[in-house]
N, C-alpha and C positions, 0 to 999 in steps of 0.2 A: 696713331703714332704720337700725337701730341700728349697723350695721357701716359706714355711709357715712363717719362722722368718722375711723374707723381707716384706711379705705381712702385718704382724702384725706391723712392724716398720712403714710401709707406712700409715696404719690406724692411729696409734698413732700420727705421725707427722701431719697428716691431721686434727685431732681433736685439737691438741695443737695450730696449726697455724690459726684455724678458728676464734679464739677470740682475736682480737687485743685490744690494750690499746690506748685510745684517751683521754688525760688529758685536752683538751680544750673544752670550751663550744662553740658550733657552733651557730651563728645566724640562724634564721629560713628562711631567704630569701636573696636576692641579696642586697648588700649595706646596710645591717642592722648592727647596733652597739648596744651592750648591754648597756642600760642606767641605769638599776637598777637590783639588785639581793638580794636575801635573802637565806642563806644556813642554813639548819637544820641538826643536826647530828643524824643519825639513830642508835638506840641501839639494841643490841641483845636481843632476847626474847627466853625463854625456853631452854637456853643453846646452841642455834644454833651456836654461835660464829660469826654470820654474822652481820656486822656493815656497816656503809657507810654514804653517804650524799644525802640529797634531796635539790636541788638547784632550786629556783624559779627565773626566769629572765623575764625582760621586755626589749624588743628591741626598736630601734628607730622608728619602724613602729607600735608600740603598741601591738605586739604579746607577749603572755605569754607562756613560756616554762617551763616544770618541767623536770629536769634532775636527774635521780637516778643513783648513782654510789655505788655499793656494794663492800665490802671487804670480804675476806675469802670465796669466792665462785668463780666459773669460768664458766663452760659450762652449768650449770643448768639454766632452765628457771623458773623465779619466777613471778607470777602475782603480780601486784602492784596497789594500790588504794589510793585515798584520801577519807577518811570516815568522817562523821559527828561525833561530840563529841570528848572528849579527848580519848587517847589510853586506859586509865584506865577504862573509861566508856564503850568503844566500841561503834560502831555505824554502821548505814547502809552506803552503798557505795554512795558517792557523785559524784566521777569522777573515771571512769575506765581508768587507765594509760596503756601505752604500757608495756607488760611484760618485766622484766629485763632478757635480753638474753646476755650471756657472761658478766654478772655483770653490764650491763648498760641498762637504759631505757630513752628514750627521747620522750616527749609528748607535742605537742602544744595544749594549753587549751583555749577554747573559751566559753564552756558551761558545766554545770553540766550534769550528765547522764539524768536528767529529762527535759533537754532543757533550763533551766534557764541560761541566759548569766552570765559569770563570767570573771573577768580580774585580773590582778596582784594585784591591791589594794584590791579587794574583797577577794582574796585568803589570803592576809595578815591579814584580819579581820575575816576570817572564823572560826567558832567553829569546829575545825577538827583535824585530824591526818592523817599521811601517814602510811599505813601498807603494808608490804611485806609478801607474803604468801609463804609457802614451795614449792608448785607445783600445777599444775592443777589437779593432782590426790588427793592432800590433801589441798584443798582451805581453810579449816577452821583452819589450823595450821599457826599461825603468827610467822615469824622468825626474823623480825626486825620492829621497829616502831619509830615514833617521833611525838610529838604534834606540830601542826602548827597553824598559825594564832593567834587568841587571846589566845589559849592554850600554844603556844610556846613562848610567850613574857615574 
C-alpha cells in the first residue's frame, strides 16, 4: 500500500514525458531544405478550444509535407484529413493524414487517397479544407478546421 503513491507518480511522469515539443519543421530526407511553405490557422469548432496550424511545405527534392500542430490538447490522438470543398460545405476525404499524436502530425503527401498524384502546387489550388476529428471513437465530431487551397486564399 505504501508503494501506491510512488507507482502513480511514476505513471504520471511517464505520460507527461511521452509527448515532447518540437517547434521546427524537419525536412523529409537527407540534405533537403524547405524551399516553400504555406501556413493555415486551424480554428476551434464546437467549443473544443483546440486550435493550431497546418503548414504545407515543399523541400528541395520536391517532397510535400503537411505538418499539423495543435494547441490546447496534449496526449489525445486526433484523426486528421484533407477534405474536398470548404469547411462550411463539408466534403469527402481527399487525403488521410497521420493522426495528431501528442498534438502533432507529419505526413509526406504524394497522392490523394484515390491514387491521384498531388504535389505542393496542386494542394495550394485544391478546393479543400483540413479537418481534425475528436477521436477514432468519435470520427464524425470535428474539433478544428481550416479552409485551404482556393478556399483559403
